[in-house]
C-alpha positions in Angstrom: 39.7 -97.7 -68.0 37.2 -98.7 -65.3 34.3 -97.5 -67.5 35.7 -99.4 -70.4 36.0 -102.6 -68.4 32.5 -102.2 -67.1 31.1 -101.7 -70.6 32.9 -104.8 -71.9 31.9 -106.8 -68.9 28.2 -106.0 -69.4 28.5 -106.9 -73.1 30.1 -110.3 -72.2 27.3 -111.0 -69.7 24.6 -110.1 -72.2 26.3 -112.2 -74.9 26.2 -115.2 -72.6 22.6 -114.7 -71.8 21.7 -114.4 -75.5 23.2 -117.8 -76.4 20.5 -120.2 -77.6 20.0 -123.4 -75.6 21.3 -125.4 -78.5 24.6 -123.4 -78.4 25.3 -124.3 -74.8 27.6 -127.1 -75.6 31.2 -126.7 -74.1 32.8 -126.4 -77.5 30.3 -123.9 -78.9 30.4 -121.8 -75.7 34.2 -121.8 -75.7 34.4 -120.7 -79.3 31.9 -118.0 -78.8 33.6 -116.7 -75.7 37.0 -116.8 -77.5 35.5 -114.7 -80.4 34.1 -112.3 -77.8 37.5 -112.1 -76.1 39.2 -111.4 -79.4 36.8 -108.6 -80.2 37.3 -107.2 -76.7 41.1 -107.4 -77.0 41.0 -105.6 -80.3 38.8 -102.8 -78.8 41.1 -102.7 -75.8 44.1 -102.2 -78.2 42.4 -99.2 -79.7 41.6 -97.9 -76.2 45.2 -98.1 -75.1 46.4 -96.5 -78.3 44.2 -93.6 -77.6 45.4 -93.3 -74.0 49.0 -93.6 -75.0 48.6 -90.9 -77.8 46.9 -88.6 -75.4 49.4 -89.0 -72.5 52.5 -89.0 -74.7 51.3 -85.8 -76.3 50.3 -84.1 -73.1 53.6 -82.0 -73.0 53.1 -80.9 -76.6 49.6 -79.5 -76.8 48.5 -78.6 -80.4 47.5 -75.1 -81.2 44.1 -73.9 -80.0 41.3 -75.3 -82.1 43.5 -77.6 -84.1 42.9 -81.3 -83.2 46.0 -83.4 -82.7 45.8 -86.4 -84.9 46.3 -89.9 -83.5 49.2 -92.1 -84.6 49.0 -94.1 -87.7 45.6 -95.9 -88.2 45.5 -99.4 -86.7 43.3 -102.4 -87.5 41.0 -102.9 -84.6 42.4 -106.4 -84.1 46.0 -105.6 -85.0 47.9 -104.4 -81.9 48.4 -106.0 -78.4 50.5 -104.5 -75.6 52.8 -106.4 -73.4 54.6 -105.4 -70.2 57.7 -107.0 -68.8 58.5 -106.4 -65.2 62.2 -105.4 -65.2 63.4 -107.2 -62.1 65.8 -109.3 -64.1 67.6 -107.8 -67.1 68.2 -111.2 -68.8 64.4 -112.0 -68.7 63.4 -108.6 -70.0 65.9 -108.8 -72.9 64.8 -112.4 -74.0 61.1 -111.6 -73.8 61.4 -108.2 -75.7 63.6 -109.8 -78.3 60.9 -112.4 -79.1 58.2 -109.8 -79.3 60.2 -107.6 -81.6 60.0 -110.6 -84.1 56.3 -110.8 -83.8 53.7 -108.7 -85.7 50.9 -107.1 -83.7 52.7 -106.6 -80.4 54.1 -103.5 -78.9 55.7 -102.8 -75.5 53.6 -100.7 -73.1 55.4 -97.4 -72.8 57.0 -96.7 -69.4 56.5 -93.6 -67.4 52.9 -92.9 -68.5 51.2 -94.4 -65.4 49.7 -97.3 -67.5 50.6 -99.9 -64.8 47.7 -102.3 -65.5 46.5 -101.5 -69.1 48.3 -104.4 -70.9 47.2 -107.5 -72.8 50.1 -109.5 -71.5 52.1 -109.1 -68.3 55.4 -111.1 -68.1 57.1 -111.4 -64.7 60.0 -113.5 -63.3 58.4 -113.9 -59.8 54.9 -114.0 -58.5 53.0 -111.0 -60.0 51.7 -108.3 -57.6 48.1 -108.0 -59.0 44.6 -109.2 -58.2 43.6 -112.0 -60.6 40.0 -111.4 -59.9 40.2 -107.9 -61.5 41.8 -109.1 -64.8 39.8 -108.7 -68.0 39.2 -111.7 -70.3 41.8 -110.4 -72.7 44.6 -109.9 -70.1 47.0 -112.7 -69.6 49.8 -113.3 -67.1 52.6 -115.9 -67.3 51.8 -117.2 -63.8 48.8 -119.1 -62.6 47.6 -118.2 -59.2 48.7 -120.7 -56.5 51.1 -122.4 -58.9 53.4 -123.0 -56.0 51.5 -126.2 -55.4 53.2 -127.6 -58.4 56.5 -125.7 -58.3 57.6 -125.7 -54.7 59.0 -129.0 -53.3 57.0 -129.0 -50.1 53.7 -128.1 -51.8 54.3 -130.6 -54.6 54.8 -133.4 -52.0 51.6 -132.5 -50.4 49.7 -132.4 -53.7 51.0 -135.9 -54.6 49.9 -137.2 -51.2 46.4 -135.9 -51.7 46.3 -137.4 -55.2 47.5 -140.8 -54.1 45.1 -140.9 -51.2 42.2 -140.9 -53.6 43.3 -144.3 -54.9 42.5 -145.7 -58.3 44.7 -146.6 -61.3 46.2 -143.2 -61.9 47.4 -143.0 -58.3 49.7 -145.9 -59.0 51.8 -143.8 -61.2 53.2 -141.9 -58.2 54.3 -145.1 -56.4 57.7 -144.6 -57.9 58.3 -141.6 -55.7 60.8 -142.3 -52.9 59.8 -141.8 -49.3 59.6 -138.0 -48.7 59.0 -135.8 -45.7 58.7 -132.1 -45.0 60.8 -130.8 -42.1 60.2 -129.7 -39.4 56.5 -130.7 -39.6 57.1 -134.4 -40.4 60.4 -134.8 -38.5 59.0 -137.5 -36.2 57.6 -139.5 -39.1 61.0 -139.2 -40.8 62.8 -140.5 -37.7 60.5 -143.5 -37.5 61.0 -144.3 -41.2 64.8 -143.8 -40.8 64.9 -146.3 -37.9 62.8 -148.8 -39.7 65.0 -148.8 -42.7 68.1 -149.0 -40.5 66.7 -152.1 -38.9 65.8 -153.8 -42.2 69.4 -153.0 -43.4 70.9 -154.7 -40.3 68.7 -157.8 -40.7 69.7 -158.1 -44.4 73.3 -157.7 -43.4 73.0 -160.2 -40.5 71.4 -162.7 -42.9 74.2 -162.4 -45.2 76.8 -162.9 -42.5 75.1 -166.0 -41.3 75.0 -167.4 -44.9 78.7 -166.7 -45.3 79.5 -168.3 -41.9 77.6 -171.4 -42.9 79.5 -171.6 -46.3 82.9 -171.1 -44.5 82.3 -173.8 -41.9 84.3 -177.1 -42.1 82.6 -179.7 -44.2 81.2 -182.9 -42.5 83.4 -186.0 -42.7 83.6 -187.4 -46.0 82.1 -184.4 -47.9 83.8 -182.0 -50.2 84.0 -178.3 -49.4 82.2 -175.9 -51.6 84.3 -173.5 -53.6 83.7 -169.8 -54.0 82.6 -168.7 -50.5 80.6 -165.4 -50.8 81.8 -162.6 -48.6 79.5 -161.3 -45.8 77.2 -158.6 -46.8 77.9 -155.2 -45.5 75.2 -153.1 -44.0 73.7 -150.9 -46.7 73.9 -147.2 -46.1 70.7 -145.4 -45.1 71.1 -142.5 -47.4 68.8 -139.5 -47.6 69.0 -136.3 -49.6 68.0 -132.9 -48.1 66.8 -129.9 -50.2 65.5 -126.5 -49.2 61.8 -126.4 -50.2 62.1 -123.0 -51.9 65.5 -123.3 -53.5 66.6 -124.5 -57.0 69.7 -125.2 -59.2 71.3 -127.5 -56.7 71.7 -124.9 -54.0 71.7 -126.1 -50.4 71.5 -129.8 -51.2 73.2 -132.4 -49.0 73.2 -136.2 -48.6 73.1 -137.6 -45.1 73.3 -141.1 -43.6 72.9 -140.3 -39.9 70.1 -138.7 -38.1 72.6 -136.5 -36.2 73.6 -134.9 -39.5 70.1 -133.7 -40.2 70.4 -130.0 -39.6 68.2 -127.3 -41.2 67.3 -123.7 -40.6 64.4 -123.4 -43.1 61.6 -125.4 -44.6 63.3 -128.5 -46.0 62.5 -131.6 -47.9 64.2 -134.9 -47.1 63.9 -137.8 -49.4 65.3 -141.3 -49.5 68.2 -141.3 -51.7 68.1 -143.7 -54.7 71.3 -145.6 -54.3 71.0 -147.8 -57.5 70.0 -145.2 -60.2 69.9 -146.0 -63.9 73.3 -144.9 -65.2 74.7 -144.2 -68.7 78.3 -145.0 -68.9 78.5 -144.9 -65.1 77.2 -141.3 -64.9 74.0 -140.1 -63.4 71.8 -138.2 -65.8 68.3 -136.7 -66.2 66.1 -135.4 -69.0 64.8 -131.8 -69.2 61.4 -131.5 -71.0 59.5 -128.3 -71.3 55.8 -127.9 -71.0 53.6 -124.8 -71.5 50.2 -124.9 -69.7 47.8 -122.4 -71.0 44.7 -123.4 -69.1 43.8 -125.5 -66.1 40.0 -125.4 -66.6 39.8 -127.0 -69.1 43.3 -128.4 -68.9 45.4 -127.4 -72.0 49.1 -128.1 -72.2 51.7 -128.2 -74.9 54.9 -130.2 -74.8 58.0 -128.9 -76.5 59.3 -131.7 -78.7 63.0 -130.8 -78.3 64.6 -131.4 -74.9 68.0 -132.3 -73.6 69.8 -134.6 -71.2 72.1 -133.5 -68.3 75.0 -135.6 -67.2 77.1 -135.4 -64.1 80.7 -134.5 -64.5 82.1 -137.4 -62.3 81.1 -141.1 -62.2 78.5 -142.2 -59.7 79.6 -143.7 -56.4 77.8 -144.3 -53.1 
């Protein structure tokens, strides 16, 4: 396997060197390398087939001097091999069902010691492999360091870095509520909480003064105004807490007092949106799926069908 990768790597390097200067445009280079990768993947399929045939027939050696035939002939570009890490049965079942409906894909046999000789490795969690040692025709369903987009604390830091660069695109993130990572940004959170509390008190005090003025006895000879507005109540200072590495609503709580902020792990605390857009009085969100196949260059596909999720009880504060 190591010799095979070394040979293919040297061929790819030589191929890059042989490109004419006129062919060094991004599109031409990408097309050429894709063709090279396809050819390498095809040869790799033949290589794996030979290894599988040899290892699966090790216990059934043919008679002396009689060569053991390989399995049915395969087109050099016909077969790819996938591996599903079986730490979740439901994931293994779904992925294998999909591949069973596709031509040109076979599951890598188990128990032959072929841990890393696959074209595609599908895992539920972070794969335990060295990305730098992958061949060009080997794909994994996780990008390295993708936690910077998927973990709540890392996503918050990524958005902060992006908005600090300024520019028009940074304005798109101004819709994000105030967010802090605890415990690192606990002091910043306390300052923000106190500031919002003071602002809410000032608004409530202003409302009380206006109501008192409306309710005061009218001067002599004047007519009292009808419809005195009630005094404004102080708005609740609501924050929502979520464990940074959790999902599916686990560990979420809403607090309105600093004394209620308790956590035993890395936590995100975010100002709660108290006036959300409702449908029929219910909170809701939209779930859209995107598949990213490359970050350099960026290539992503949006699944056209999505769905909306609604709460089971009307929204109240």
